[in-house]
N, C-alpha and C positions, 0 to 999 in steps of 0.2 A: 483536486485530491491533495491531502496533506502529505508532505514528503516522508513523515514518520510512518505513514500507512503503506508506503510503496513496497511492493514485493516483486523482485525480478522474475520469480517463477510464474507470476500471472501473465507475463508477456507471451508465454508459449501455450497458455490455456485458451481454449475456444470460449469466447464470451457469449453467453446467451442473451440475445437482444430482449430488451424489456418491451413487452407488448401491452397495448391498451385493449380493454375489452371491446369487442366488436358487436354491435347490436344486430338482431335479426331484422329482416325487412318489415317495417311497421305495416299493419293492416290498414291504418287510417291514412288516407291520401290527402295531400294538401289541396285546398280548393282553388289555389292561385297558380297551379302548375300548367294550365292550358289557356291560351289566349281567348278561347270562346267559351270558357267555363260559365261565365255569368249569363251568356245568351242561352246556353242549353239547359241551365239549371232554373229557368223561369218556372217550369212546371214543378209544383211542390205538392205532393200527395198528402202532406200532413194537414191537420185541421186548422192549425193556427198560422197566422201571418207573421212569421218571424222577422221578416224585413221591416214590417210596420213597427214592431216592438223596438227594433234597433233605432229606427228613425225617431220614434217618440222619445227615447232616452236622449238622443242627441239634441232634439228640439226643445225639450222641457227640462231645464236644469234641476228642478225639484226631483224628478224621477232619477236622474243620475246620482244626485247626492243621497237620495234614499237608498239606492242599491249599495253605494259605498258604505253608508252607515250600517246597513244590515250585515254586510260582510265583516266590518270591524267588530260588531257585537258578538260574532262567533267566538272571539277571544282565542287565547292560547290553551295549551293542555300539557300534561305530563303523563308519563307512562308508569303504571303500577305493575311490577313484575314479581311481586311477592318474594323478594329476596334473591331472585335469580339474576345475578349481575351479568352473566354472559348474554342473556336475552336482552337485558337493559342496554348493554353496549351496542348490540346489533340494531335495536330499534332507534336509539339516538343517532347512530351513524346514518341510517337511511333517512331519518327525519331531517338531518342537516345537509346531506350530500346527494340525495337522489336527483338525477338529471331530469330536466323538463325539456324535451326535444323541441327544437324550433323556437326556443326562448333563451334570452341571456339571463337565466335565473336558475336556481336550484333550491331544493328543500321542500319538505312536505307542507310547510305553512303556505308557501307560494302556490303550490299545487292545489291545496284546498281552497284558497282564495279564488283561483281561476275557475274551479268547478262551481263555486257558489255564485260568482259573477255571471257565468253563462246560465245557470239555473234560474236565478232571479230575472234575468233578461228574457230568455227564450223559453223557459219552462223546464228545461232539462239540459244535462251535459253528458257527453260520452267521451270517455278517455280510455287509453289502452296501456296496459303494462307491457313494456317492451323488454324482451329477454336478450341476453347476449347470444351471439351466433353459436356458441358452444353449448347453449342451453344449460348453463351452470350458475347463472346469477341474474338478478334484475338489472338491466342496463339503465332504464329510466322510464318515464311516462310521457305520453303524448296526448294532447287534447284535440278533439275534432270540432269543426264548425257544425253547429246544430243544423244548418241548412243542408249539410251533406249526409245526414243520417235519416234512415227510414226504418220501418218495421215490416217484416214479412213472416209468414207462417210456414213452419216446417210441414212438408207434405205428408210425412209419415206420422209424426206425433201431434201435429196441430199446435205445437208450442211456438210462441212468438220469439222471433230472433231479431237481433239488431243487424241492420244491413247498411251498406255504403252505396251511395249513388255514383256510378261511374259516368264519366263524360262521354264515353263511347257507346253507352247503352242506356235506354230508358228504364230498364228493369233493374231495381236494386239488387245487389249481390250480398248475401249474408256473410258476415265475418267467419273465417274458417275456425278460429279459436275463440269461441264465445267466453271461455273461462278467463281470458285475459282482458276482457272488456268490462269497464266499470260504467254503470248507468246510474245517474243521480237525478232525482226529481223530488221536489218538496210537496207539490200539490197535484195529486192525481184524482180524477173524478170519473164516476159513471163507467168504470171498467176501461177507461181510455188509457193505453200505456204511456201516451205522451203527457208530460207534466204541463201544468198551466203556468204561464208567466205571471209575475207580480203585476204586470200592466194589462192583464187579460180584459178586465172590465173598464178600462180607461180610454180606449181610442176616441169615443165620442166626446168625453169630457176634455180630453187633450185637444181635440179639434176646436172645441169652443174656446179654450184658453188661447190657442194660437191665433184664432180669428180675432179675439179681442186685442192681443198684442200687436197684430198687424194694423188694426184700426188705430191704436195708439201711435204707431209709427207714422201712419198717414196724417194723423192730426198734428204730430210734431213737425212734419214737413210743411203742412199748411200754415201753421203758426210761425215757425222759424224761418221759412222761405216762402212767403205768401204770394198768391197770384192776385194781380190788381185788375180791376174792371174800371175802364174809363168811358164815361158817357158824355158826349159833346152835343150841345144844342146850338145850332147856328143863330146868329143875330138877324135883325130885320133885313139888312142889305147884303147878307151872305147867302150864296147858293151852295149846292152839294159839293162842287169842286173846292170851294173855300174851306168847307168843313173837313173834307178829306185831307187837304194839305195841312190843316191845323192838327188833325189826328196824327199824321205821320211825324210832324215836328214834335208834338207832345210825347209820342212813344219813344222817339230817339232821345229826347232829353231825359225822360224817365229812366231809360236804360243806362244813360251816362251817369246819372245820379246814383243808381243802385251799384254800379261798378265802383264809383268813388267811395261809397260807404263800405264796400267789401274790403277796401284798402285802408280802412280806419279813418277816413276823412268825412267831411260833411259836404252837402250840396243842396241847392235850392232849385225849384222849378218855377218858372214864370211863363205866363201865356196871356195873349191878348185876344179878345173876342168882341164881336159887334154888339150893338145895343140890343138887349132882350135875349141874348144868348146865355149859356151857362156851361160850366165844366164840372163834372162830378167824378171824383176818384175814390173808390172804396175797395176793401179787401174781400176776396171771394170767401163766403162762408162766415163772415164776421157777425152776422145776425143770428147764427144758429144757436140753439140751446145745447150746452154741454151736458151729456148724459152722465149721471152719477155712476161711478164704476166700482165703488168699494164693496157694495153688497154682492153683485154678480161675481166679482173676482174672488171674494172670500168663499162664496158658495161653491165655486168651481175648485178652489184650492182645498176646501174641506174634503171633497170627494177624492182628490188626488192623495191627500194625506191619509185618508182612511184606507185607500188602496195600498199605500206603502207599508201599512202596519206599524208605523212609528207615531210617537207623540208629536204634536206640532212644534214644541220647543226644540226638538232634535233636528228640525229642518229650518231653524231660525225664525219661526213664526211665534209671535207673542200674543196668543189669544187668551182671554180671561177664562179661567177654569178653577174649580174648587180643588182643595188639597185631596179630598177623597177621590174625585174623578182622576186626578193625576196619578194617584197610587194604583187605581184600578188599571189604568193604561200601562203603567210599569209592569204590573203583574201579567197582563196579557202579552207584553213584549217578551218578558222573560220566558213565558210558556212557549211562545213561538221559537225563540232562540234554542231552547232545550230540545224541541222537536227537530229543528234543523240540524242540531248537533248529532242527534241520534241517527238521522238519515245519512249524514256525512260519515259517521263512524262505521256504520254497517255497509255502506255502498262504496266508500272510497278508501278510508284508512285501513280497515281490517283486510280487505282483499289484497291490497298492495303489500302491506307489511307481513301478512301471513305467507305470501309467496316468497318474500325476502327471507323470512325465517326458514322456510322449507329448503332453500338453496344453501343456507348456512348451517344446516344440521340441527335446527331447533324446531322442527315441525311439531305441532301439538302443544307447544309451550303455553302456559297460562299467563295472560297479560290483559290489562284493561287500560282504558283511556280515562284520565282524571282531568276534566275540563275546569278551567278557572271559573270562579263565581262571576255570574253576570252582574255588572254594576252599572246602573244608569245614572247615578248621582254625578253632579259636577264636582270640580276639584274642591271648592269651598265646602260643600256638604260632606265630601269624603274626609277632609281634614277635621271637620267638626265631629263627625262620627268616630273617627279614630281617637280624637282627644277625649271624648266622653267615655269610650270603651276603656281607654287606659286609666282614666280616673276611677272607673268602677273596679277595675282589677286592683289598683293600689289600695283603695279604701277597704276592699274585701280582705286583702292580706293583713292590713292593720287590725281589722276587726277580729280575724282569726288569731292574730298574735295576742291581742288583749284577752280573748277567751282562754288561751293557753296560759297566760300569766295568772289569771284568776282561778286556774285549774277547773274550768267548766268543762273542758274536753281534754283528751290526751293527744299526744303528738301523732300517734298512728291514725286516730280518727280525723284529725285536722288534715293530715297528708292525703288520706283517702278522699276527703271532701273536696280539696283543692284540685286533685287530679280528676275527680268525677265532674267538676264544674268546668274543666278545660283551662284552668288557670295555670297549672304546671303539668308536666307529663313525665317527670323523672324524680328520683328520690331526693329529698331535701336533707341538708346537713342536720345532725342531731343538735337540739338546743338552739336552733336558729333564731327563735323569738326572744331570747334572753339578751342578745347583744344588738346594738344598732347596725353593726356590719353584717350580721346574719340576716336581719330583716331587709336591708338594702340588697343583699345578694339574692334573696328569694324574689324580691320585686324585679330585679334585673332578669332573672330567669323567666318570670311571667311576661315581661315586656318583650323579651326576645322571641318568645313563642308567639305573642300577639303580632309582632312585626312579620314573622315568617308566614303566619296565617294570612295576613293582609296581602303579602306579596305572592301568594299562591304556592308557597313552598310546602311540600309534604314530607320532605326529608327530616329525619330526626336531628335535632341540634345537640351536639355533644358539649356539655358544660363541665369544666374542671372545678371541683369544689376545693377551696383553699384549705390547707391543713389546719389552720388555726380555728376554723369553724367546726371541725370534726372532733375536736378535743373536748 
């Protein structure tokens, strides 16, 4: 405390302790809280093998990278509150500060990424909006393991309810407060409430790829650390005992030479044999034909890439493709991303933030989510596109200035045209086209608007018009 702020009267006042908000008891239970949880949870009434999907993601790096790429493609977003600053402040506060229980992280972006990660992997994600114990605010959110979730029917209404699997009972227990549970699934089919994993059609293909990788490992061991076969034929005057002794001596010497070579040195093997005998040493499998692997590997990877919903180049694969095919792939990816954004907004973002607005006295406020534009171009293409767009804007402004100088159009019409084309969005100084400084000022207005649009900013840019340009 600053000494200038000290007040002796405060010494006799009863200070109110600062209290942190206390959460209600979450309905989602942790799956690791019981030592026998994994044993009793082997029974899984859901149709899909979630454990298999997690194993596939761990064993096949392409699938893990594909899921991370799909999450990043969701991008960021801004809130549109139609001029209601109070609602904007509430939404942005919870976006940046909402707690994620059992994680060392916070924020709505992290919460969305975790939901998407689980949905791509297991087919669905269940999370809970946890309120404070006083029921006066949103304390945070908590994500559940998909393995711990099931579906049950309400006996009275027949409506499906989300339920949790308790370790002490084989019967799933419905969540008491269903309105606090968020359920996200991107791919639902045939009336099945459970979503389909991105890897749903890939277990067999993944098994084939893993089998091929195991064969490569075995071949590497065979070539890198080979097994030797030694065949000894005794001479004319040698019996079985002599050949057996020679075999033991040769095996010992061969082992000594291999040990010397592992130490970075060299060694030789010498052996004596009777007349008419022979010694033959060869590598096991050296006469086998090596199977061509490029075609089967590519065929397998093509199916995995198709299942990921991404273009090959996004997974580091350089396969020949025409420009038209590449554009079609990009359009399909953008369409998938927009669908996933719609599901996330309706199933995760809106239920969570609407409840936060309710407790902050802003229930029923109008607001929307404005997602950033999906951009699949690499940095070089983005830079080139931005450069060409800026050139187009500058040349268009020069053309309009020339038409004004020749009095082909008036200033009011030129201003309306530039605003309609999205070149500028505010009133331009009068007579701007007559001076070099005026034309440069309008160009800077246009480039500023272009940069803000590329950076995903939807806020209006305030530009101060110099006084000398208004005269």
